[in-house]
N, C-alpha and C positions, 0 to 999 in steps of 0.2 A: 150583367155587370153590376157589382156592388161597389158603391163609393167612388165611382168614376175611374176604376182601374182599367187599363187596357185589357183586351181579350185576345188571346192567341188560340186559334183552333187548329188541331191536328186532324187532317182529313185523309182517309185512305183505306188500306186493307189491313191484314193481320200484322204487318210490320209496324203499323200505327197502333193498333189495339194492344199488341204485346209490348209496346214501348213503355207501358206503365208497370211492367212486371220484371222482376229479377234484374234490377239495376239498369232498366231500359232507358232509352234516350228521352222519352216523354217524361218519365219520373225525374230524370236529371234536370230537364228544363223547368219542371214544376218547382224543384228545389232552388235552382238558380234564381227564378223569378218569384219566389215565395212572397216577397214583400214589394213586388214590382208589377206583376200582371197575373191574370187568371189564365191557366192553361186548360183548355177543354178538349176532350177526346171525342172525335166524330169519325172514327175509322174502325172497320170491323172485318172479321175473318171472312175471306172469300170474295170480298168486293172487287169489282173491276170498273173500268170507266163507263160501261153501259149502266151498271147499277148506280154509279155516281151521278150520272145525268138524270136518272129516274128520281133521285132524292134531293137534287140540288136546291130546288125551291123550298123544300121542307127544312133542310139543314141550314141553308143560307137565304132566308126570305128577304127579298129586296125592300119590303116595307117594314122591316124590323126597326124599332126605335134605336136599337144599339147594334152597330156593325163591328165586326172584328177589326182589330188593328193589324193583325197578321194571320194569314192562313198558310200552313205548311202542308203541302200536298204530296202524297206518294201513291201512285198507281203504275202498274206495268208488270209486276211479278205474276199476277194472275192472268192478265191479258195475254202474256207471252206463253202461257201453258199451251201445249199442242192441242189442236182441235180434236174433239171427240166425234166419232163416226155418227152419233145420234144428232149432232148439232146442238146438244145441250152443253152446259158448262161455261166456264169463265173465259175461254179463249176469245180474243178480239183481234182480227187481222190488223197488221201494223198500220196500214193506211187509215183505217177507222180509228185505231188507238190515237193516232196523231190528231185526227179531226175532233175526237172526243176531248182530248186534253186541251185543245184550243178552245172548245166550248166551255170547259170548266174554268179556264183562265179568264175568258171574257166575262163569264158570269161573276166571278169573284172580283174582278177589277171594276165591275159596274156597281158594286155594293155601296162604295163611298170613295171619295177622293183620297181618304187616308187609309184605305184597306190595302195592305201590302201582301205580296204573294211570293213564296219560295217553293219551287218544285224540287223533289228528290227523285233522282233517276234510279233505275234498277241497280242494286248491288250485284256482285258476282255470286256464284254458288259454289259449294263444295259438293259436286255431283255424287261422289262416292258415299259421303256421309248421308246425303239426302236419300239415296236409294235404300240404305239400311235402316233409316229412321221413319220412313213413310209407308211401309207395307201395311195394308189395311184389308180387312175382309168385308168392309161395308162401302168402300169407295172404289170406283173404277180406277185403273192405273192413271197416275198423273205424271205426265212427261214434261220435265223442265230441263233445259240445257243452258250452259253458259253462253254458247254462241247466240242463242235466241235472246237471252237476257241482254247481251251487249247490243244487239240490234235495237231493242226497245229503249235501252239506256241512251244510245246515240241519238235516237229519234227524239227523245225527251229533251236532251241538251240542245239539239238543233232547233227545235221549236221554241225553246226559251230564248235562244239567241235571236231568232226571227222576231219574237214578240217583245223583246227587251225585258224579259223576266229573269229574276234571280233563280239560279239553279245550283244544287249540290250534285256534282257528278260522283255518285257513290260507286259506280263501276271502277273508276280509277282511284278514288280516295281510299277504298278498302285495300286495294292491292299495293299501296305504298308500304304497307306493313308486310314484312317478309313472311311471317307465319300466319297470314290472314286465313288460310284454308282451315287451320285447326283452332285459331284463337277467336275468330269473329262470329262463330255460329253456335247455336245450341243443337241444331239438327241438319245443318247444311244449307238452310234457307233463312231461318229467323235468327235475329242477332243476339249474340251474347252481350254481357256487360262491356267487354272489350270492343266489340263491333259497334255497340251503341255509343261508346265514348268517341269514336271517330265521327259518328253522325253529329253529336253535340258540338264537337270542335269545329266541324265544317259549318254548321248552322250559325254558331257564334261568330265565326269569321265573316260570313256574309252580312250578319247584322251589324258588325263593327265597321265594315267597309262601305256599306250601302249609303248612298247620298240621299237619305230620307229625312224628312222633317215632319214629325219629330224622329230622332234616332231611336230605334227600338232595342239597341244593345243594352244589356242589363245594367251596365255601369252608368249609362246615360239617363236611365229612367229614375224618377224620384222614388225614394224609399217611403213606403207607407208608415205613418205613425212614427216618424224618426225623431220627434221632439224628445228632449230630456224629460224624465219623470221621477218624482220622488218615490215611486213605487218600483223602480228598477232595483237590481241588486246593489247592495251597499259596497262601496269601495273599501280597500284595505285600511285607508286612513280613518274610516268610520264617520266622516263628516260630509259625505256626498254619495251619490249613486253613480253607477257606470252605465252608460247608454250602449246597449248591445245591438242596436238596429242594423249596424253594418257588419256584424260578425260573420265570418265565413269559415271559422276554424274547424267546424264539424265536417267539412267536405274533404274527401280523400284526394280530389283533384282541385287545384287552385285555378278554376276556370278563368280565362282571360276575356 
């Protein structure tokens, strides 16, 4: 953390890693919080909750002098992949998935009194698009179904209710859009810009409504270097400068 800015960490699998590509939700959050907080990526392709528990102490050491203000967690898509006959691969049985997610939450909540957590549940899939986009000669067949994704999504939401954690129910949020099957994905699984915009909207809604002190919604956080400066652009009158620190005119979406 530089200059005392809050740190937000995105922790999960490829839906987290890819969130900084092609108009993704992580990139959108980084833009929204550009003068508010640092958004760090700690989510990688193929990770599941077992891998998460292996690296928790390295990614989130309890003795770190700086702890995150917010951690946004997404796991479940890879855990819900059908088991491989070899016993290898990312599949995690749902009971173990719930237990692992509980351990992740407990670790994150123990980092500091001010560390907040938001879980993202599994979004739905476009199974037909996924089948045509994931054929591979180097990977064994990967079996994902909407039915299984919903089970893991529901399990995540139920756990968050039990633990009084904030959660974004992506399963239902995505399907509020009528054309979600064609608009929200790049390959039937990973999110397009339209799908990512839903994630951003839902996260901002949680941050705005949460009874947290301090509030972590972008409009509530102080703007870094917001003071007037004689080095800003000169106004049309020519006798003063214009402070651009709160400008958001570059954004396609006027995020609330």
